[in-house]
C-alpha positions as CSV (number, residue, x, y, z in Angstrom):
1,M,20.1,-18.2,-24.7
2,V,18.0,-18.7,-21.7
3,E,19.4,-20.4,-18.7
4,T,17.2,-23.3,-17.6
5,E,17.6,-25.6,-14.5
6,E,18.8,-28.4,-16.9
7,S,21.2,-26.2,-18.9
8,P,23.1,-23.4,-17.1
9,T,24.5,-20.8,-19.3
10,N,28.1,-21.9,-20.4
11,W,30.9,-19.1,-20.4
12,R,33.8,-19.0,-22.6
13,I,36.3,-17.5,-20.0
14,V,39.6,-15.6,-21.7
15,L,42.9,-15.2,-19.8
16,I,45.4,-13.0,-21.7
17,K,48.8,-12.0,-20.6
18,I,50.8,-9.8,-23.0
19,P,54.0,-8.2,-22.6
20,A,53.6,-4.5,-21.3
21,E,55.3,-2.9,-24.0
22,P,54.5,-1.8,-26.7
23,S,51.3,-1.0,-25.0
24,R,49.5,-1.1,-28.9
25,H,49.2,-4.8,-28.5
26,R,47.4,-4.7,-25.4
27,V,45.3,-1.5,-26.5
28,A,44.4,-3.6,-29.9
29,V,43.4,-6.8,-27.8
30,W,41.3,-4.8,-25.4
31,R,39.5,-3.0,-28.4
32,E,38.9,-6.3,-30.4
33,L,37.2,-7.9,-27.2
34,R,35.1,-4.8,-26.4
35,K,33.8,-4.8,-29.7
36,V,32.8,-8.1,-29.9
37,G,30.8,-7.4,-26.3
38,A,33.3,-9.5,-24.0
39,L,32.7,-8.6,-20.4
40,S,36.0,-7.4,-18.5
41,I,35.9,-9.5,-15.2
42,G,39.4,-8.6,-14.3
43,Q,43.0,-7.6,-15.5
44,G,43.6,-9.9,-18.7
45,V,40.3,-12.0,-17.8
46,W,37.5,-11.6,-20.2
47,A,34.1,-13.7,-20.3
48,V,31.5,-14.4,-23.2
49,P,28.6,-16.6,-23.3
50,N,29.8,-19.7,-25.1
51,V,28.0,-19.2,-28.3
52,P,28.8,-18.8,-31.9
53,V,28.3,-15.4,-32.3
54,F,31.3,-14.4,-30.0
55,A,33.7,-16.9,-32.2
56,V,35.0,-14.6,-34.7
57,G,35.9,-11.7,-32.3
58,I,37.6,-14.1,-30.0
59,D,39.6,-15.4,-32.9
60,K,40.6,-12.0,-34.0
61,A,41.8,-11.2,-30.5
62,T,43.5,-14.8,-30.3
63,A,45.5,-13.7,-33.3
64,L,46.2,-10.3,-31.9
65,V,47.6,-11.6,-28.8
66,E,49.8,-14.3,-30.6
67,R,51.2,-11.7,-32.8
68,A,52.2,-9.8,-29.7
69,G,54.2,-12.7,-28.3
70,G,51.6,-13.1,-25.6
71,E,49.5,-15.9,-24.1
72,I,45.8,-16.8,-24.3
73,I,44.0,-19.6,-22.4
74,F,40.4,-20.5,-22.7
75,L,38.4,-22.2,-20.0
76,D,34.8,-23.3,-20.2
77,A,32.8,-22.3,-17.0
78,V,29.4,-22.2,-15.3
79,G,28.1,-20.7,-12.3
80,A,28.9,-22.9,-9.2
81,T,25.3,-22.3,-8.2
82,A,22.3,-21.2,-10.4
83,A,22.7,-17.7,-8.2
84,D,26.2,-17.4,-9.3
85,G,25.0,-18.1,-13.0
86,A,22.3,-15.3,-12.6
87,R,24.5,-13.0,-11.1
88,F,27.0,-13.5,-14.1
89,E,24.3,-13.3,-16.5
90,A,23.1,-10.1,-15.0
91,M,26.7,-8.6,-15.1
92,F,26.7,-9.2,-19.0
93,T,23.2,-7.9,-19.6
94,T,24.1,-4.8,-17.5
95,A,27.1,-4.2,-20.0
96,R,24.6,-4.9,-22.9
97,E,22.2,-2.0,-21.3
98,D,25.2,0.4,-21.3
99,D,25.8,-0.5,-25.1
100,W,22.2,0.3,-25.6
101,A,21.9,3.3,-23.7
102,E,25.0,4.5,-25.8
103,F,23.1,3.7,-29.0
104,L,19.9,5.4,-27.9
105,S,22.0,8.5,-27.2
106,D,23.6,8.5,-30.6
107,C,19.7,8.0,-32.2
108,T,19.0,11.3,-30.1
109,K,21.9,13.0,-31.6
110,Y,21.0,11.6,-35.1
111,E,17.4,13.0,-35.1
112,A,18.8,16.5,-33.9
113,E,21.2,16.6,-36.7
114,L,18.0,16.1,-39.1
115,D,16.1,18.7,-37.3
116,K,19.1,21.0,-37.8
117,E,19.2,20.6,-41.4
118,I,15.6,21.0,-41.9
119,R,15.5,24.2,-39.7
120,I,18.4,25.7,-41.8
121,R,17.0,24.3,-45.0
122,K,20.1,22.4,-46.2
123,F,18.7,20.2,-48.6
124,T,21.3,18.9,-50.8
125,L,22.4,15.7,-52.0
126,A,25.7,15.8,-50.3
127,E,24.1,16.2,-46.8
128,L,21.4,13.5,-47.8
129,E,24.2,11.2,-48.6
130,E,26.0,12.1,-45.3
131,E,22.6,11.6,-43.3
132,D,22.3,8.3,-45.1
133,Q,25.7,7.1,-44.1
134,S,25.0,8.3,-40.5
135,L,22.1,5.8,-40.6
136,D,23.7,3.0,-42.2
137,R,26.3,3.1,-39.1
138,L,23.2,3.2,-36.5
139,R,21.7,0.1,-38.5
140,R,25.0,-1.8,-38.5
141,W,25.6,-0.9,-34.9
142,H,22.1,-2.0,-33.9
143,R,22.6,-5.2,-35.7
144,D,25.6,-6.0,-34.0
145,L,24.3,-4.8,-30.4
146,K,21.2,-7.4,-31.3
147,A,23.6,-10.2,-32.1
148,R,25.7,-9.9,-28.7
149,D,22.5,-9.2,-26.3
150,V,22.0,-13.1,-25.7
151,F,20.1,-12.6,-22.6
152,G,17.8,-9.9,-23.8
153,A,18.5,-6.3,-22.1
154,S,15.6,-4.5,-20.9
155,N,16.2,-1.4,-23.4
156,S,16.7,-3.4,-26.5
157,E,13.3,-2.9,-27.8
158,Q,13.1,0.8,-27.0
159,A,16.7,0.9,-29.2
160,T,15.0,-1.1,-32.0
161,A,12.1,1.4,-31.8
162,A,14.4,4.3,-31.9
163,L,16.0,3.1,-34.9
164,Q,12.9,2.8,-36.7
165,H,12.1,6.2,-35.8
166,C,15.3,7.6,-37.1
167,T,14.7,5.6,-40.4
168,Q,11.3,7.4,-40.7
169,R,12.7,10.9,-39.8
170,F,15.4,10.2,-42.6
171,E,12.7,9.1,-45.1
172,D,11.0,12.5,-44.3
173,Y,14.1,14.3,-44.8
174,S,15.0,12.6,-47.8
175,A,11.5,13.6,-49.4
176,R,12.3,17.1,-48.3
177,V,15.6,17.1,-50.3
178,I,14.2,15.8,-53.6
179,A,11.4,18.2,-53.2
180,A,13.7,21.0,-53.0
181,L,16.0,19.8,-55.9
182,H,13.1,19.5,-58.2
183,D,11.8,22.9,-57.1
184,P,12.5,25.5,-60.2
185,A,14.8,28.1,-59.0
186,P,13.2,31.6,-59.9
187,S,14.4,32.9,-63.0
188,D,16.4,36.2,-63.3
189,E,13.6,37.8,-64.9
190,S,11.3,37.1,-61.7
191,D,13.7,38.5,-59.6
192,R,14.1,41.8,-61.2
193,T,10.1,42.3,-61.3
């Protein structure tokens, strides 16, 4: 969604009031809104671009607030001026850039883990399965970040390239595991000679 002079970005502002105790309700709502990519703009005040990708997460947060006996109010808003709208977009995009930076860090950790397994020659099906699950987690995370990166964070393409590189590295590791599993073990006879 790109702002134009005729069509400024519409925002869904979410105002939440939840009883202080038990705190688990506030934490659950906070987690759900962070998970969906909502921008915290003050205590109990959140914002997301008013586009369908955020609807399910906002609905889940609403159910959590209601279950806690709290109140939730929605407002639709646009920037009072084009500059205000641009600053708000920039705040939201900065939050997405932080998400992408965290994702990139996890890609680096994933590759370091593959390097370690190759270095110690840990070529087992169990390890292959574990690395496959880790790559699937990265793929799901990338998909979720891409969906909520409404304005196109500057590091999103770098993150996509990093995920592709992780996928290539996993394919290489997978080939090494299969090769090791198909390599005939030395027989007891040859060990004695």
